[in-house]
VOTIGU-310335 format. One record per residue: residue number from 0; chain; x, y, z of N, C-alpha, C in turn. Coordinates in steps of 0.2 Angstrom, whole numbers, plus 2048, in hexadecimal, padded with zeros to 3 digits. Example, Ala and Ser with C-alpha at 12.3 -4.5 7.8 and 13.67 -1.06 7.14 Angstrom:
! residues 2
+-----+--------+--------+---------+------+---------+----------+-------+--------+---------+------+
! num ! cadena ! n.east ! n.north ! n.up ! ca.east ! ca.north ! ca.up ! c.east ! c.north ! c.up !
+-----+--------+--------+---------+------+---------+----------+-------+--------+---------+------+
!   0 !      A !    842 !     7E4 !  827 !     83E !      7EA !   827 !    842 !     7F0 !  827 !
!   1 !      A !    840 !     7F5 !  823 !     844 !      7FB !   824 !    840 !     800 !  827 !
+-----+--------+--------+---------+------+---------+----------+-------+--------+---------+------+
END
This chain:
! residues 129
+-----+--------+--------+---------+------+---------+----------+-------+--------+---------+------+
! num ! cadena ! n.east ! n.north ! n.up ! ca.east ! ca.north ! ca.up ! c.east ! c.north ! c.up !
+-----+--------+--------+---------+------+---------+----------+-------+--------+---------+------+
!   0 !      A !    9FB !     C08 !  CEF !     9F8 !      C02 !   CF0 !    9F1 !     C04 !  CF4 !
!   1 !      A !    9EC !     C01 !  CF1 !     9E5 !      C03 !   CF5 !    9E5 !     BFE !  CFB !
!   2 !      A !    9E0 !     C00 !  CFF !     9DF !      BFC !   D05 !    9DC !     BF5 !  D03 !
!   3 !      A !    9D8 !     BF5 !  CFE !     9D5 !      BEF !   CFC !    9DB !     BEA !  CFA !
!   4 !      A !    9DF !     BED !  CF6 !     9E5 !      BE9 !   CF3 !    9E9 !     BE6 !  CF9 !
!   5 !      A !    9EB !     BEB !  CFE !     9EF !      BE9 !   D04 !    9EC !     BE4 !  D08 !
!   6 !      A !    9E5 !     BE4 !  D09 !     9E2 !      BDF !   D0D !    9E1 !     BD8 !  D0A !
!   7 !      A !    9E0 !     BD9 !  D03 !     9E0 !      BD3 !   CFF !    9E7 !     BCF !  CFF !
!   8 !      A !    9EC !     BD3 !  CFE !     9F3 !      BD0 !   CFE !    9F4 !     BCD !  D05 !
!   9 !      A !    9F3 !     BD1 !  D0B !     9F4 !      BCE !   D11 !    9F0 !     BC8 !  D13 !
!  10 !      A !    9EA !     BC8 !  D11 !     9E6 !      BC2 !   D12 !    9E8 !     BBC !  D0E !
!  11 !      A !    9EA !     BBD !  D08 !     9ED !      BB8 !   D03 !    9F3 !     BB5 !  D06 !
!  12 !      A !    9F8 !     BBA !  D08 !     9FE !      BB7 !   D0A !    9FE !     BB3 !  D11 !
!  13 !      A !    9F9 !     BB5 !  D15 !     9F8 !      BB1 !   D1B !    9F6 !     BAA !  D1A !
!  14 !      A !    9F1 !     BAA !  D15 !     9EE !      BA3 !   D13 !    9F4 !     B9F !  D10 !
!  15 !      A !    9F8 !     BA2 !  D0B !     9FD !      B9E !   D08 !    A02 !     B9C !  D0D !
!  16 !      A !    A04 !     BA0 !  D12 !     A08 !      B9E !   D18 !    A05 !     B98 !  D1C !
!  17 !      A !    9FE !     B98 !  D1D !     9FB !      B93 !   D20 !    9FB !     B8C !  D1C !
!  18 !      A !    9FA !     B8D !  D15 !     9FA !      B87 !   D11 !    A02 !     B84 !  D11 !
!  19 !      A !    A07 !     B88 !  D10 !     A0D !      B86 !   D10 !    A0F !     B82 !  D17 !
!  20 !      A !    A0D !     B85 !  D1C !     A0E !      B82 !   D23 !    A0B !     B7C !  D24 !
!  21 !      A !    A05 !     B7B !  D21 !     A01 !      B75 !   D22 !    A04 !     B70 !  D1D !
!  22 !      A !    A07 !     B71 !  D18 !     A0A !      B6C !   D14 !    A11 !     B6A !  D17 !
!  23 !      A !    A15 !     B6F !  D19 !     A1C !      B6E !   D1B !    A1B !     B6A !  D22 !
!  24 !      A !    A17 !     B6C !  D27 !     A17 !      B69 !   D2D !    A12 !     B63 !  D2E !
!  25 !      A !    A0E !     B62 !  D28 !     A09 !      B5D !   D28 !    A04 !     B5D !  D2D !
!  26 !      A !    A02 !     B62 !  D30 !     9FD !      B62 !   D35 !    9F6 !     B61 !  D32 !
!  27 !      A !    9F5 !     B62 !  D2C !     9EF !      B61 !   D29 !    9EF !     B5B !  D24 !
!  28 !      A !    9F4 !     B56 !  D25 !     9F5 !      B50 !   D21 !    9EE !     B4C !  D21 !
!  29 !      A !    9EB !     B4B !  D1B !     9E5 !      B47 !   D1B !    9E6 !     B40 !  D1E !
!  30 !      A !    9EC !     B3D !  D1D !     9ED !      B36 !   D20 !    9ED !     B36 !  D28 !
!  31 !      A !    9EE !     B3C !  D2B !     9ED !      B3D !   D32 !    9E7 !     B3F !  D34 !
!  32 !      A !    9E4 !     B44 !  D31 !     9DD !      B46 !   D34 !    9D7 !     B45 !  D2F !
!  33 !      A !    9D8 !     B42 !  D29 !     9D3 !      B41 !   D25 !    9D2 !     B46 !  D20 !
!  34 !      A !    9D0 !     B44 !  D1A !     9CF !      B49 !   D14 !    9CA !     B4E !  D16 !
!  35 !      A !    9C4 !     B4C !  D19 !     9BF !      B51 !   D1B !    9C1 !     B57 !  D1F !
!  36 !      A !    9C5 !     B55 !  D25 !     9C8 !      B5A !   D29 !    9CD !     B5E !  D26 !
!  37 !      A !    9D1 !     B5B !  D21 !     9D6 !      B5F !   D1E !    9D3 !     B64 !  D19 !
!  38 !      A !    9CE !     B62 !  D16 !     9CA !      B67 !   D11 !    9C6 !     B6C !  D16 !
!  39 !      A !    9C3 !     B6A !  D1B !     9C0 !      B6F !   D20 !    9C5 !     B74 !  D22 !
!  40 !      A !    9CB !     B73 !  D24 !     9CF !      B78 !   D27 !    9D2 !     B7C !  D21 !
!  41 !      A !    9D3 !     B7A !  D1B !     9D5 !      B7E !   D16 !    9D0 !     B83 !  D14 !
!  42 !      A !    9C9 !     B81 !  D14 !     9C4 !      B85 !   D12 !    9C2 !     B8A !  D18 !
!  43 !      A !    9C3 !     B87 !  D1E !     9C2 !      B8C !   D24 !    9C7 !     B91 !  D25 !
!  44 !      A !    9CD !     B90 !  D24 !     9D2 !      B95 !   D24 !    9D1 !     B9A !  D1E !
!  45 !      A !    9CF !     B98 !  D18 !     9CE !      B9C !   D13 !    9C8 !     BA1 !  D14 !
!  46 !      A !    9C3 !     B9E !  D17 !     9BD !      BA2 !   D1A !    9BF !     BA7 !  D1F !
!  47 !      A !    9C3 !     BA5 !  D23 !     9C6 !      BAA !   D29 !    9CA !     BB0 !  D25 !
!  48 !      A !    9CE !     BAE !  D20 !     9D2 !      BB3 !   D1D !    9CD !     BB8 !  D19 !
!  49 !      A !    9C8 !     BB6 !  D16 !     9C3 !      BBA !   D13 !    9C0 !     BBF !  D18 !
!  50 !      A !    9BE !     BBC !  D1E !     9BB !      BC0 !   D24 !    9C0 !     BC5 !  D26 !
!  51 !      A !    9C6 !     BC3 !  D27 !     9CC !      BC7 !   D29 !    9CC !     BCD !  D24 !
!  52 !      A !    9CC !     BCC !  D1D !     9CC !      BD1 !   D18 !    9C6 !     BD5 !  D19 !
!  53 !      A !    9C0 !     BD3 !  D19 !     9BA !      BD6 !   D19 !    9B9 !     BDB !  D1F !
!  54 !      A !    9BB !     BD8 !  D25 !     9BB !      BDC !   D2B !    9C0 !     BE2 !  D2B !
!  55 !      A !    9C6 !     BE1 !  D29 !     9CB !      BE6 !   D28 !    9C9 !     BEB !  D23 !
!  56 !      A !    9C6 !     BE9 !  D1E !     9C3 !      BEE !   D19 !    9BE !     BF3 !  D1C !
!  57 !      A !    9B9 !     BF0 !  D1F !     9B4 !      BF4 !   D22 !    9B6 !     BF9 !  D27 !
!  58 !      A !    9BB !     BF6 !  D2B !     9BE !      BFA !   D30 !    9C2 !     C00 !  D2D !
!  59 !      A !    9C6 !     BFF !  D28 !     9CA !      C04 !   D24 !    9C6 !     C09 !  D21 !
!  60 !      A !    9C0 !     C07 !  D1E !     9BB !      C0B !   D1B !    9B9 !     C10 !  D20 !
!  61 !      A !    9B7 !     C0E !  D26 !     9B4 !      C12 !   D2B !    9BA !     C17 !  D2D !
!  62 !      A !    9C0 !     C15 !  D2E !     9C6 !      C19 !   D30 !    9C7 !     C1E !  D2B !
!  63 !      A !    9C7 !     C1C !  D24 !     9C8 !      C21 !   D1F !    9C3 !     C27 !  D1F !
!  64 !      A !    9BC !     C25 !  D1F !     9B7 !      C2A !   D1F !    9B7 !     C2E !  D26 !
!  65 !      A !    9B9 !     C2B !  D2B !     9BA !      C2F !   D31 !    9BF !     C35 !  D31 !
!  66 !      A !    9C5 !     C33 !  D2E !     9CA !      C38 !   D2C !    9C8 !     C3D !  D28 !
!  67 !      A !    9C4 !     C3B !  D22 !     9C2 !      C40 !   D1D !    9BD !     C45 !  D21 !
!  68 !      A !    9B9 !     C43 !  D25 !     9B4 !      C47 !   D29 !    9B7 !     C4A !  D2F !
!  69 !      A !    9BD !     C48 !  D31 !     9C0 !      C4B !   D38 !    9BB !     C49 !  D3D !
!  70 !      A !    9B9 !     C42 !  D3D !     9B5 !      C40 !   D43 !    9B9 !     C3C !  D48 !
!  71 !      A !    9B7 !     C3D !  D4E !     9BA !      C39 !   D54 !    9B7 !     C33 !  D55 !
!  72 !      A !    9BA !     C2F !  D5A !     9B6 !      C29 !   D5C !    9AF !     C2B !  D5F !
!  73 !      A !    9AF !     C30 !  D63 !     9A9 !      C32 !   D66 !    9A3 !     C34 !  D61 !
!  74 !      A !    9A5 !     C37 !  D5B !     9A1 !      C38 !   D56 !    99E !     C32 !  D53 !
!  75 !      A !    9A3 !     C2D !  D52 !     9A1 !      C26 !   D4F !    99C !     C23 !  D54 !
!  76 !      A !    99D !     C23 !  D5A !     999 !      C20 !   D5F !    992 !     C23 !  D5F !
!  77 !      A !    991 !     C29 !  D5E !     98B !      C2C !   D5D !    987 !     C2A !  D57 !
!  78 !      A !    98A !     C28 !  D52 !     987 !      C25 !   D4C !    984 !     C1E !  D4D !
!  79 !      A !    986 !     C1A !  D51 !     984 !      C14 !   D53 !    982 !     C13 !  D5A !
!  80 !      A !    97D !     C16 !  D5C !     97B !      C16 !   D63 !    978 !     C10 !  D66 !
!  81 !      A !    975 !     C0B !  D61 !     972 !      C05 !   D63 !    977 !     BFF !  D63 !
!  82 !      A !    97D !     C00 !  D64 !     982 !      BFB !   D64 !    982 !     BF8 !  D6B !
!  83 !      A !    985 !     BF1 !  D6B !     986 !      BEE !   D72 !    98B !     BF2 !  D76 !
!  84 !      A !    98B !     BF2 !  D7C !     990 !      BF5 !   D81 !    997 !     BF3 !  D7F !
!  85 !      A !    998 !     BED !  D7D !     99E !      BEA !   D7C !    9A1 !     BEB !  D75 !
!  86 !      A !    99D !     BEE !  D71 !     99F !      BEF !   D6A !    9A2 !     BF6 !  D6A !
!  87 !      A !    9A9 !     BF6 !  D68 !     9AC !      BFC !   D67 !    9AB !     BFF !  D60 !
!  88 !      A !    9AD !     C05 !  D60 !     9AD !      C09 !   D5A !    9B4 !     C0B !  D58 !
!  89 !      A !    9B5 !     C0B !  D52 !     9BC !      C0C !   D4F !    9BF !     C13 !  D52 !
!  90 !      A !    9C5 !     C13 !  D54 !     9C8 !      C1A !   D56 !    9CC !     C1C !  D50 !
!  91 !      A !    9CA !     C22 !  D4D !     9CE !      C24 !   D47 !    9D4 !     C27 !  D49 !
!  92 !      A !    9D5 !     C29 !  D4F !     9DC !      C2C !   D51 !    9E1 !     C27 !  D52 !
!  93 !      A !    9DF !     C21 !  D54 !     9E3 !      C1B !   D56 !    9E1 !     C15 !  D53 !
!  94 !      A !    9E1 !     C14 !  D4C !     9DF !      C0E !   D49 !    9E4 !     C08 !  D4B !
!  95 !      A !    9E1 !     C02 !  D4C !     9E5 !      BFD !   D4E !    9E3 !     BF7 !  D4A !
!  96 !      A !    9E8 !     BF4 !  D48 !     9E8 !      BEE !   D43 !    9E4 !     BE8 !  D45 !
!  97 !      A !    9E4 !     BE7 !  D4C !     9E0 !      BE2 !   D4F !    9D9 !     BE4 !  D51 !
!  98 !      A !    9D7 !     BEA !  D51 !     9D1 !      BEC !   D53 !    9CB !     BE9 !  D4F !
!  99 !      A !    9CC !     BE9 !  D48 !     9C6 !      BE6 !   D44 !    9C5 !     BDF !  D46 !
! 100 !      A !    9CA !     BDB !  D48 !     9C8 !      BD4 !   D49 !    9C6 !     BD3 !  D50 !
! 101 !      A !    9C8 !     BD7 !  D55 !     9C7 !      BD5 !   D5C !    9C1 !     BDA !  D5F !
! 102 !      A !    9C2 !     BE0 !  D5E !     9BE !      BE5 !   D62 !    9B8 !     BE8 !  D5E !
! 103 !      A !    9B9 !     BE9 !  D57 !     9B3 !      BED !   D54 !    9AF !     BE8 !  D4F !
! 104 !      A !    9A9 !     BE7 !  D51 !     9A5 !      BE2 !   D4D !    9A2 !     BE5 !  D47 !
! 105 !      A !    9A0 !     BE1 !  D42 !     99D !      BE3 !   D3C !    996 !     BE6 !  D3E !
! 106 !      A !    993 !     BE5 !  D43 !     98D !      BE8 !   D45 !    98E !     BF0 !  D46 !
! 107 !      A !    994 !     BF2 !  D47 !     996 !      BF9 !   D48 !    999 !     BFC !  D42 !
! 108 !      A !    99D !     BF8 !  D3E !     9A0 !      BFB !   D38 !    99B !     BFB !  D33 !
! 109 !      A !    997 !     BF7 !  D32 !     992 !      BF7 !   D2C !    98D !     BFD !  D2C !
! 110 !      A !    98A !     BFE !  D32 !     986 !      C05 !   D32 !    98A !     C0B !  D31 !
! 111 !      A !    990 !     C0B !  D34 !     994 !      C11 !   D34 !    996 !     C12 !  D2C !
! 112 !      A !    998 !     C0D !  D29 !     99A !      C0D !   D22 !    994 !     C10 !  D1E !
! 113 !      A !    98E !     C0D !  D1F !     988 !      C10 !   D1B !    987 !     C17 !  D1D !
! 114 !      A !    987 !     C19 !  D23 !     987 !      C21 !   D24 !    98C !     C25 !  D21 !
! 115 !      A !    992 !     C23 !  D22 !     998 !      C27 !   D1F !    998 !     C27 !  D18 !
! 116 !      A !    996 !     C21 !  D15 !     996 !      C21 !   D0D !    991 !     C26 !  D0B !
! 117 !      A !    98B !     C26 !  D0E !     986 !      C2B !   D0C !    988 !     C32 !  D0C !
! 118 !      A !    98B !     C33 !  D12 !     98E !      C3A !   D13 !    993 !     C3C !  D0E !
! 119 !      A !    998 !     C37 !  D0D !     99D !      C38 !   D08 !    99A !     C3A !  D01 !
! 120 !      A !    995 !     C37 !  CFF !     992 !      C38 !   CF8 !    98F !     C3F !  CF8 !
! 121 !      A !    98C !     C41 !  CFE !     989 !      C48 !   CFF !    98E !     C4D !  CFE !
! 122 !      A !    994 !     C4C !  D01 !     999 !      C51 !   D02 !    99E !     C50 !  CFD !
! 123 !      A !    99D !     C4C !  CF8 !     9A2 !      C4A !   CF2 !    9A9 !     C49 !  CF5 !
! 124 !      A !    9A9 !     C44 !  CFA !     9B0 !      C42 !   CFC !    9B2 !     C3C !  CF8 !
! 125 !      A !    9B8 !     C3B !  CF6 !     9BB !      C36 !   CF2 !    9B9 !     C2F !  CF6 !
! 126 !      A !    9B6 !     C2A !  CF2 !     9B5 !      C24 !   CF5 !    9BB !     C20 !  CF7 !
! 127 !      A !    9B9 !     C1B !  CFC !     9BF !      C17 !   CFF !    9C1 !     C12 !  CFA !
! 128 !      A !    9C8 !     C11 !  CF9 !     9CB !      C0D !   CF5 !    9CF !     C08 !  CF8 !
+-----+--------+--------+---------+------+---------+----------+-------+--------+---------+------+
END
């Protein structure tokens, strides 16, 4: 199973659990909160699940290339020197499932991905899947 398939499946399953819980426990019942709020929350949670998927994919891609090139967290930090002081860089030695959502912003993973993908093409490293 590829990383993309895994995170698509996880995101979809979380959304399905949310929908089932909303129907069973009626906490998004249109009669109670109105149809507009019901629609809003279904769309908002779907959007969050897409964000969850996207952030995890970006994080996993950086971790994958860091392993391929035997990079440490310090090496990755040197690749994005202009980041905020509070913005952490992924740690390839200790990847954490919650890091993409809480600690590692897209402003760090996106530039790292661009740099590492270019290097992977130059060195004929298999692309991330």
